[in-house]
N, C-alpha and C positions, 0 to 999 in steps of 0.2 A: 504494500501499500504506499501511496505517496504520503509525504509528510503533512502538505495540506487537507488529504483526507483524514488522516489520523487525529488532527487537530480540529475537525469538524464532528467527530464522534461524541454524542453527548450520553449514550447509554449502551453499556456492554451486558450481554446476556449469554452467560455460561450454564444454564440450568439443564439440569439432565444429563450433564457429562460427568461421569466419574472421576473424580479428582482425588479424594480422600483428604489430602494435604496440599496447601499452597507450594509449589516447588519454588526455588529461586528463579528458574528459568521463566516459569509462568508469571512471577512477580516481576520480574524485568520486562517481560513482554507486555503487561498490562500497563505498567507504567509509561509507556509510551503515549499512551491515550490520555494525555494531560488535562484534556477539558471534560472528561467523563464526568456526568452528575448523579448517574445512575449506574449500579451494579447489581446484577442479579445472578447469585450463584445457588440458587435453590436446587434441590434433589441432585445434589453432587455429592453424598455419601461423606461430606466434611466431617472431620473429627476433631481440625485444629485451624485456627485462624492466623498462626505463624506464618510470617511472611506476607501478611496483607499488603497489597501494593499501596504506595505513597500516591494518592490521588487527590489534590488539593481542594476540589471542586465537588466532591460528593455530598449529596444532600438526601439521597435515598438509597438503601441498601435492601437486598431480599436475600435471606439465608434460610428461608422455610424449609422444613423436611429433610434436616441433616443430623449430624449426631453430636450436635454442639451444646456444651454446658456455659454456665455463668462467666466461667474463667475465660472462655472464647468470646461470650458476648461483651464483656467489658474493653476488649481490645478494639472495639468499634471507636472507642473515645479518640482515636488518631484522627478521626474525621471530625474536625471543628465545626464545619457547617451542616453537620448530619442533622437532619429533622424527621426523617422517617425511617424506622426500623422494621422489617418484617422478619420475624425470627420464630415463626410457629412451627410446631411439632419437632422440638429439639428436646434436649435433656436439661433445661434450666431449671434448678430447684431452689437455689440459695438466695435470699432477697438481700441479705446483707453484702454481698459484693457488689450488686447492683448501685448501691450508695455511690460507688467511685466514679459512677457517669452522672452524678447530680449536677455537675458544671455545664453540661451540655445544654447551652443556653436555647438553642431554636428547637429543640425536641417538641415536636406536637404530636407525633404518633408512633405507638410500640404495638407490634402485635406479637405477644407470647402465646397465643391460643394453643392448646393441646402441648403445653411443658407442664411437667411436674408441679412448677411453683403456682399454676393457678389453684391447687386445691388448698393452697396455704390459707389460714385464716386472716380475714381483713388483706387480702392480696390486692384487690384493685386501690383501697384506701392506700395502702401503703406504697404502691407504685406512684399513685398520683402526688403523694407526700414528697417522693424522692425526687419527682421531675414537675416541679410546680407550673410549668408553662405547657405541660402536656395536655391535649385536647383530646385524643383518642388513645384507648387501650383494648386492645384485641378487637379493633375496629367499632369499637363502641365508645360514645363520650361520657363525660361524668353525669348527664342526664338522659343516658340511653338513646341518644341519637347516633345514627349508624353514620359510618365512614362514607358509605355509599351516597346517604342522603347530602352528606357534606359536600363530596366531590360534584353531584349534580348540581347542587345549588351555585358552587363555585363557576362550574361550566357556563351555566344559565347567565349569571352576572357577567363572565367575560363576553359572551355572546352580545349581550344587552350593550356593554362597553363598546365593542366592535361595530354594531347597528348604530349606536350613536355617532362614533366617530365618521361612519361611512356618510351619515346624514349632514355632517358639517363639513364635510371634505368637498372642496371646490377645486378641481384641476383648473390650473392657469390658462390652459388651451381653451376653455370653454366658459371662461369667465365673463360677464358681460362687459363689454368695452363701451367707453364713452366717446363718440367720435365728434369732430368739428364737422359743420355744415360740408365743408369741401370734401371731407373723407366719405360722408353719407351720400354724396352726389357720385363720388368714385365708385363706391359699392354698388349703387343703382345702376351705373352706367356699364360697369362689368358685369352685372347680371343681365343686362339687356342685349348684350353681345353675344 
């Protein structure tokens, strides 16, 4: 791939590939994609997140359906812009280690569904306390609104903004011009010829 193509990649999807653990070779390869914002490594039979690639623009990761525990989960703190973590159906069980990630300022979604931690007493309350800006846990908000409803509303708002922008858009080429009397006569004469 050309350097220009690599720089334009915003999402890397490796789901479904048996990886087990991230090799240095894979880490180095992934680090070429410096502008990636989303990384999906679900269903990769990962048991370790050692050698996570250094990708400074990551905002969303998906590590669903692997063999990862809380020690691996907290390695995600290396991504300071991270706001969404999908980590369902793994082996996370200890809430205490999760506190190490409490400084992640922009965290608004964590999906830990189908992890042993979900059966802990006060699980939801404790996670919301650890992550004060968290909006969704396991795709449900504090007031049980769903993440999908939230996404739909965001998409509708974006469409409304785009439609409003379209209404206000005036192409210079079609903008009404004020003509002098001489220019109007010239236009009429050209039209008659």
